Structures are given as structure tokens and as C-alpha cells.
C-alpha positions as CSV (number, residue, x, y, z in Angstrom):
1,M,-8.2,3.1,18.9
2,F,-6.9,-0.4,20.5
3,V,-5.5,-2.8,18.4
4,S,-4.6,-6.3,19.5
5,L,-1.0,-7.1,20.5
6,E,-1.6,-10.6,18.7
7,F,-2.3,-8.9,15.4
8,L,0.9,-6.7,15.8
9,R,2.8,-9.6,16.3
10,G,1.5,-11.0,13.1
11,V,2.6,-8.3,10.9
12,L,5.7,-8.0,12.4
13,G,6.1,-11.7,11.7
14,V,4.9,-10.9,7.8
15,L,7.4,-8.3,7.6
16,A,10.1,-10.4,8.9
17,I,9.3,-13.1,5.9
18,I,9.4,-10.1,3.4
19,F,12.8,-8.7,5.0
20,A,14.1,-12.1,5.0
21,H,13.7,-12.6,1.1
22,L,15.3,-9.4,0.2
23,A,18.1,-10.5,2.3
24,G,18.4,-13.4,0.0
25,R,18.2,-11.3,-2.4
26,S,20.6,-8.9,-1.4
27,G,22.8,-11.3,-0.6
28,A,23.1,-13.5,-3.7
29,K,23.7,-9.9,-5.2
30,V,26.6,-9.6,-2.9
31,R,28.1,-12.6,-3.9
32,K,28.1,-11.5,-7.4
33,G,29.5,-8.5,-6.8
34,K,26.6,-6.4,-8.2
35,Q,25.4,-4.8,-4.4
36,K,28.0,-3.5,-1.5
37,I,27.6,-5.6,1.4
38,T,26.0,-2.9,3.6
39,G,22.8,-3.5,2.0
40,F,22.9,-6.9,2.8
41,Y,23.3,-6.0,6.4
42,G,20.6,-3.9,6.3
43,W,18.1,-6.5,5.4
44,V,19.3,-9.3,7.8
45,L,18.9,-6.5,10.5
46,R,15.6,-5.6,9.9
47,A,14.6,-9.1,9.7
48,A,16.4,-9.9,13.0
49,A,14.9,-6.9,14.7
50,C,11.1,-8.1,13.7
51,V,11.8,-11.9,14.7
52,I,13.3,-10.6,17.7
53,V,10.3,-8.5,18.5
54,V,7.8,-11.2,17.9
55,S,9.6,-13.2,20.4
56,I,9.2,-10.9,23.3
57,R,7.1,-11.2,26.1
58,H,5.7,-14.2,24.9
59,E,6.6,-18.2,25.5
60,L,8.1,-20.0,22.5
61,G,5.0,-20.9,20.5
62,L,3.5,-21.7,17.4
63,L,4.0,-18.3,15.8
64,D,7.4,-17.8,16.9
65,V,8.3,-20.9,15.2
66,A,6.5,-20.3,12.4
67,V,7.7,-17.5,11.2
68,W,11.4,-18.7,11.9
69,V,10.6,-21.3,9.6
70,L,9.2,-19.2,7.2
71,C,12.0,-16.5,7.4
72,A,14.8,-19.0,6.4
73,A,12.8,-20.4,3.3
74,A,11.9,-17.0,2.5
75,F,15.8,-16.1,2.3
76,A,16.9,-19.4,0.5
77,T,14.1,-18.4,-1.7
78,G,15.4,-15.4,-2.1
79,W,18.8,-16.5,-2.6
80,W,17.7,-18.9,-5.6
81,D,15.7,-16.2,-7.4
82,A,18.5,-13.7,-7.6
83,S,21.3,-16.2,-8.1
84,R,19.7,-17.8,-11.3
85,A,19.8,-16.3,-14.7
86,R,17.4,-14.5,-16.5
87,A,17.1,-14.2,-20.2
88,E,17.1,-11.0,-21.2
89,E,13.9,-9.9,-23.5
90,D,14.8,-8.5,-26.9
91,L,12.5,-5.5,-27.6
92,T,14.1,-4.0,-30.4
93,H,11.7,-5.0,-32.9
94,Q,8.7,-3.8,-30.6
95,I,10.2,-0.3,-30.5
96,F,12.1,-0.1,-33.5
97,P,9.6,-1.9,-36.5
98,E,11.4,-2.3,-39.8
């Protein structure tokens, strides 16, 4: 079964964006001291590998630039999402009714 290389580049681009978001979340957790830095490096390496593979064998094009910009935005969104404070939901009255 033959799959188009452009389709595979698109799939790797989507994976790179997801990995960049998870790298941003992990970076915020490392900064807070809730996670080891090796987890952050793992997500960064995964995202970088996908971005590099998307860029191989083709000239610089719209797909490459779009993936890079979306990866940067996903990283920033992940960092912001993990760094903001969340209100803890109190389920005591639902679990233990009076």
C-alpha cells in the first residue's frame, strides 16, 4: 500500500505540534519543581526530530514555516496552560452526602 510522502509530512507536522505543546507543559512543570528535566528534554527531542524530518528532502515551503510557527505557539500555549493556577474542585459533599 502506497502512502503519499506529503501526507506523511503532514502527520509528522501534527505530531511535532502536539509534542511542542507537551514540551511547553513539561517546561512549566520543571520550572515549578514538579518534574525532572529529563522529561522536558524528551519532549523537546521528539518535537525537534519531527520538525527536522518534515524539513528533509524538500525546499523551504509553506508547510515547514506553518509547522514551525504552530510549534512555537503550541509550546507557549502549553507553558501558559501548565503555569496558571487551577481551583481544586471540592467533591466531599458529593462523595459523602450528609
